[in-house]
C-alpha positions in Angstrom: -73.6 66.7 9.8 -77.2 65.9 9.4 -78.7 62.4 9.7 -82.0 61.0 8.5 -84.7 60.4 11.1 -88.1 58.8 11.2 -90.8 61.1 12.5 -94.6 60.9 12.4 -96.5 62.9 9.8 -98.2 66.1 10.8 -101.5 65.4 12.6 -100.0 62.6 14.7 -101.1 59.8 12.3 -100.1 58.3 9.1 -96.9 56.8 8.0 -93.5 57.8 9.1 -91.5 60.1 7.0 -87.8 60.8 6.8 -86.7 64.1 8.1 -83.3 65.6 8.6 -82.1 66.2 12.0 -79.3 67.9 13.5 -76.1 66.2 14.7 -77.1 64.0 17.6 -76.1 65.2 20.9 -73.0 63.7 22.4 -73.4 60.8 24.7 -74.1 57.1 24.5 -76.3 57.1 21.4 -77.5 53.7 20.7 -79.2 54.4 17.4 -79.5 57.4 15.2 -83.3 56.9 15.2 -83.3 57.5 19.0 -82.1 61.0 18.4 -84.7 63.8 18.4 -86.2 65.1 15.2 -88.7 67.8 14.5 -91.5 68.2 11.9 -93.4 71.4 11.6 -91.7 72.8 14.6 -92.5 69.8 16.9 -89.6 67.8 18.2 -90.2 64.1 18.6 -88.2 61.5 20.3 -87.1 58.5 18.4 -87.7 56.5 21.5 -91.4 56.6 20.9 -93.0 53.6 19.4 -96.4 52.5 18.3 -97.9 50.4 21.0 -99.1 47.1 19.6 -97.1 47.4 16.4 -96.1 43.8 15.5 -93.4 44.9 13.2 -91.3 47.4 15.1 -89.6 49.7 12.6 -86.7 50.4 15.0 -84.0 48.3 16.6 -84.4 44.6 16.0 -86.3 45.2 12.7 -85.2 42.5 10.3 -85.5 44.9 7.4 -84.2 48.2 8.5 -85.1 50.8 5.9 -82.0 52.9 6.4 -78.9 51.3 7.8 -77.3 49.3 5.0 -80.0 50.4 2.5 -78.5 50.5 -0.9 -80.8 53.4 -1.7 -79.9 55.5 1.3 -76.9 57.5 0.2 -76.6 59.1 3.6 -76.9 56.0 5.7 -74.3 55.8 8.4 -72.5 52.7 9.6 -74.2 50.9 12.5 -72.3 51.2 15.8 -72.4 48.4 18.3 -75.8 47.9 20.0 -74.5 48.5 23.5 -71.5 50.5 24.6 -68.5 51.6 22.7 -66.6 49.2 20.4 -64.0 47.2 22.2 -60.4 48.1 21.5 -58.5 45.5 19.4 -56.3 43.2 21.4 -52.6 44.1 21.4 -50.5 42.1 19.0 -48.8 39.0 20.5 -45.0 39.4 20.4 -43.2 36.8 18.4 -41.6 34.1 20.5 -37.8 34.2 20.4 -36.0 31.0 19.6 -32.9 30.7 21.8 -31.3 28.4 19.2 -32.0 30.5 16.2 -29.2 32.1 14.3 -29.1 35.9 14.3 -30.7 37.4 11.3 -29.0 39.6 8.8 -28.1 43.1 9.7 -31.1 45.4 9.5 -33.8 42.7 9.9 -36.7 43.9 12.0 -37.2 42.4 15.5 -39.4 39.3 15.5 -38.9 38.7 11.7 -38.1 35.1 10.8 -34.4 34.6 10.2 -33.3 34.5 6.6 -32.4 31.0 5.2 -28.7 30.3 5.6 -26.6 30.9 2.6 -24.8 27.8 1.1 -21.2 27.8 0.3 -21.9 29.2 -3.2 -23.7 32.3 -2.0 -25.2 35.1 -4.0 -26.8 32.8 -6.6 -23.6 30.8 -7.4 -23.8 27.0 -7.2 -22.2 25.4 -4.3 -19.0 23.4 -5.1 -19.1 19.7 -5.2 -19.1 18.1 -1.7 -19.7 21.5 0.0 -22.0 21.9 3.0 -25.6 21.6 2.0 -25.0 19.6 -1.2 -27.1 16.5 -1.6 -25.2 13.5 -0.4 -24.6 10.6 -2.8 -27.5 8.3 -2.7 -29.9 10.8 -1.3 -33.4 11.2 -2.9 -33.1 13.5 -5.9 -29.3 13.4 -5.9 -27.5 12.5 -9.1 -26.3 8.9 -9.0 -22.6 8.5 -8.5 -20.8 7.6 -11.6 -17.7 5.5 -12.0 -18.8 2.5 -9.9 -19.3 0.3 -12.9 -15.9 1.5 -14.2 -14.2 0.4 -11.0 -15.9 -2.9 -11.2 -14.6 -3.4 -14.8 -11.1 -2.4 -13.7 -11.1 -4.8 -10.8 -12.5 -7.6 -13.0 -9.9 -6.9 -15.6 -7.1 -7.1 -13.0 -8.4 -10.3 -11.7 -8.7 -11.8 -15.2 -5.1 -10.6 -16.1 -3.8 -12.2 -12.9 -5.5 -15.4 -13.6 -4.2 -15.5 -17.2 -0.7 -14.7 -16.0 -0.8 -17.4 -13.4 -2.0 -19.9 -16.1 0.9 -18.9 -18.3 3.4 -19.3 -15.5 2.0 -22.7 -14.6 2.1 -23.8 -18.3 5.7 -22.7 -18.7 6.7 -24.3 -15.4 7.5 -21.0 -13.6 5.9 -22.4 -10.4 7.6 -25.8 -10.8 10.1 -27.0 -8.3 12.4 -28.1 -11.1 15.5 -25.8 -11.3 16.5 -24.1 -14.5 20.3 -24.4 -14.9 22.1 -21.5 -16.4 24.8 -23.2 -18.5 25.5 -20.3 -20.9 25.9 -22.7 -23.9 28.4 -25.0 -22.3 28.0 -28.6 -23.5 29.1 -32.0 -22.3 32.1 -33.6 -24.0 33.0 -37.2 -23.4 36.7 -36.4 -24.3 37.7 -33.2 -22.6 41.2 -33.6 -23.7 40.0 -33.0 -27.3 39.2 -29.4 -26.4 41.9 -28.7 -23.8 44.4 -26.1 -25.0 48.0 -27.1 -24.5 49.4 -24.3 -26.5 50.5 -22.1 -23.5 52.5 -25.1 -22.1 54.1 -25.9 -25.4 55.2 -22.2 -25.7 57.0 -22.7 -22.4 58.9 -25.7 -23.8 56.7 -28.4 -22.3 55.2 -31.3 -24.3 53.0 -34.3 -23.7 54.9 -37.4 -22.8 54.7 -40.2 -25.4 52.0 -42.8 -24.5 53.5 -46.2 -23.8 50.5 -48.0 -22.6 46.9 -48.6 -23.2 45.7 -48.9 -19.6 44.5 -52.5 -20.3 45.5 -55.5 -18.3 47.5 -58.2 -20.2 49.3 -61.3 -19.4 52.2 -59.5 -17.8 49.8 -57.3 -15.7 48.3 -53.9 -16.2 50.0 -51.7 -18.7 50.8 -48.0 -18.1 47.9 -45.6 -18.7 47.7 -43.8 -21.9 48.6 -40.2 -22.2 46.5 -38.1 -22.1 43.7 -39.7 -20.2 40.1 -38.6 -20.2 36.7 -39.6 -18.9 33.2 -38.2 -18.9 29.8 -39.1 -17.4 26.3 -37.7 -17.6 24.2 -38.0 -14.5 20.8 -36.6 -13.5 22.2 -33.8 -11.4 25.5 -33.1 -13.1 27.5 -33.8 -16.2 31.2 -34.2 -15.4 34.3 -34.6 -17.6 38.0 -34.5 -17.0 41.4 -34.7 -18.8 44.9 -35.5 -17.5 48.0 -34.8 -19.5 51.6 -35.6 -18.4 54.2 -33.1 -19.6 57.9 -33.1 -19.7 60.3 -30.2 -20.4 62.5 -30.3 -23.4 65.9 -32.0 -22.8 64.9 -33.5 -19.5 65.7 -37.1 -18.7 62.8 -39.6 -18.1 64.6 -42.3 -16.2 63.7 -43.0 -12.6 66.4 -42.3 -10.1 68.5 -40.1 -12.4 69.6 -36.7 -11.3 67.9 -35.1 -14.3 64.4 -36.3 -13.6 61.4 -33.9 -14.0 57.7 -34.5 -14.3 54.7 -32.2 -14.6 51.0 -32.8 -14.9 48.1 -30.7 -16.0 44.7 -31.9 -14.8 41.5 -30.3 -15.9 37.9 -31.0 -14.9 34.6 -29.4 -15.9 31.1 -29.9 -14.4 27.8 -28.8 -15.7 25.4 -28.5 -12.7 21.8 -29.2 -13.5 20.1 -29.2 -10.1 21.9 -26.9 -7.8 23.4 -23.4 -8.4 27.1 -23.7 -7.4 27.5 -19.9 -6.9 26.8 -19.8 -3.2 29.4 -22.4 -2.4 32.0 -21.8 -5.1 34.1 -19.1 -3.4 34.1 -20.8 0.0 35.3 -24.0 -1.6 38.6 -22.4 -2.6 38.8 -19.9 0.2 39.0 -22.9 2.6 42.5 -23.6 1.4 43.7 -20.6 3.4 42.3 -21.9 6.6 43.8 -25.4 6.5 45.6 -26.2 9.8 48.4 -28.2 8.3 52.1 -27.8 7.6 51.3 -26.8 4.1 49.9 -23.3 3.5 48.1 -21.8 0.5 47.5 -18.4 -0.9 44.1 -17.6 -2.6 43.7 -14.7 -5.0 40.7 -13.7 -7.1 41.2 -13.5 -10.9 39.2 -11.2 -13.1 38.3 -11.5 -16.7 37.4 -15.2 -16.7 33.8 -16.3 -16.2 31.6 -14.9 -13.5 34.3 -15.4 -10.8 37.7 -17.1 -10.6 40.3 -17.9 -8.0 44.0 -18.8 -8.1 45.2 -21.1 -5.3 49.0 -21.4 -4.9 50.8 -23.7 -2.5 53.7 -22.2 -0.6 56.4 -24.9 -0.9 59.5 -24.9 1.4 62.5 -27.2 1.9 64.6 -29.0 -0.6 61.8 -30.3 -2.8 61.5 -28.4 -6.0 57.7 -28.9 -6.5 54.8 -26.7 -7.5 51.1 -26.9 -7.1 48.8 -24.2 -8.5 45.0 -24.3 -9.1 42.9 -22.1 -11.3 39.1 -22.3 -10.6 36.5 -20.7 -12.8 32.7 -20.5 -12.4 30.5 -19.3 -15.3 26.8 -19.6 -14.6 26.2 -23.2 -13.4 29.4 -24.4 -15.1 32.5 -24.9 -13.0 36.0 -25.5 -14.3 39.3 -26.3 -12.6 42.7 -26.7 -14.1 45.7 -27.7 -11.9 49.4 -27.6 -12.4 51.5 -30.1 -10.4 55.2 -30.6 -11.0 58.4 -32.1 -9.4 61.9 -31.4 -10.4 65.0 -33.1 -9.0 67.4 -30.8 -7.2 70.3 -31.8 -9.4 68.3 -31.5 -12.6 69.5 -29.1 -15.2 65.9 -28.1 -15.9 64.8 -25.0 -14.3 61.1 -25.3 -13.1 58.7 -22.4 -13.8 57.8 -19.9 -11.1 54.3 -19.8 -9.6 53.6 -16.6 -11.6 54.6 -18.3 -14.8 52.5 -21.3 -14.0 49.5 -19.0 -13.3 49.9 -17.3 -16.7 50.0 -20.6 -18.5 46.8 -21.8 -16.7 44.9 -18.7 -17.4 45.7 -18.7 -21.1 44.8 -22.4 -21.4 41.5 -22.0 -19.5 40.3 -19.1 -21.7 40.9 -21.2 -24.8 39.5 -24.4 -23.4 36.3 -22.8 -22.2 35.8 -21.1 -25.5 36.0 -24.6 -27.2 33.7 -26.1 -24.6 30.7 -24.1 -25.8 28.4 -26.2 -28.0 
């Protein structure tokens, strides 16, 4: 390759001219102008300079005519002024992060790790609440909905509770006053007026004729009327009772005669207004079986009358022909008791009824009487 060179004009004077020179010799060539050139068969050294020249045309010239000259198509790049060009520094290896996650398979060494894939992966959105999803309340996250709905629900429940409590207070639900369950039973001043005697009459018993008024006269108190009744209304209970004296057909009525017989049917009803009688009702009649006396009793439950009913029968022994049977009924807060009590002389021609027959008469009378006692 041939390079341009500055050489003096022939004759040793005059301006420099450009001449072509052969490929510079190998070695540490500082500037192509320092290579030798020849003009007219004379070889000159580029190291020569004009002594006293204030504007050196060679190295250091601020306006070099060749290197970088836009009009020099054959200008060569300028090498460093002294010595060969230094080798570029070796690349600094990337520092390895001991806590970094391994990159995907096939990533070049030192390459930054790929960002972690979220639970969605491959462009699919992550499910709600998955790892990496913005927490509720975080900047940019969608505000949680339903809070106002919950507040409305809680407020509505509180309001409903308050309204319900107000209604209960207004209706007396929180009042200490009891509410008796009387099931339509009503007070009657004369219980005898609604007491059914039909079952006894069918067994050939009838009410004894009344011979007195129960008043006190000049000769003393008269015999009580038959039947007798009474009733009273109190704050905690309304009570009523009826007592009827019966005699069998054909029996004598004289005292001391061998044909004497007398029977009584006593009935009582109570309307409890303050206390429920249910917890104590059964024990009241079961206690007959535990009496530690010479007289014993048998207690049996009776079905089909009121909420609960019991039949109490006295076990009589000896020569006395007497009977004592109780039928007790509870229906709600109403209690009813009807009792058969009789005595028949041993020499009497009248045959007294059996405990079973007495129980049947009491049950039939109680059903009819309680039906009439409803207001």
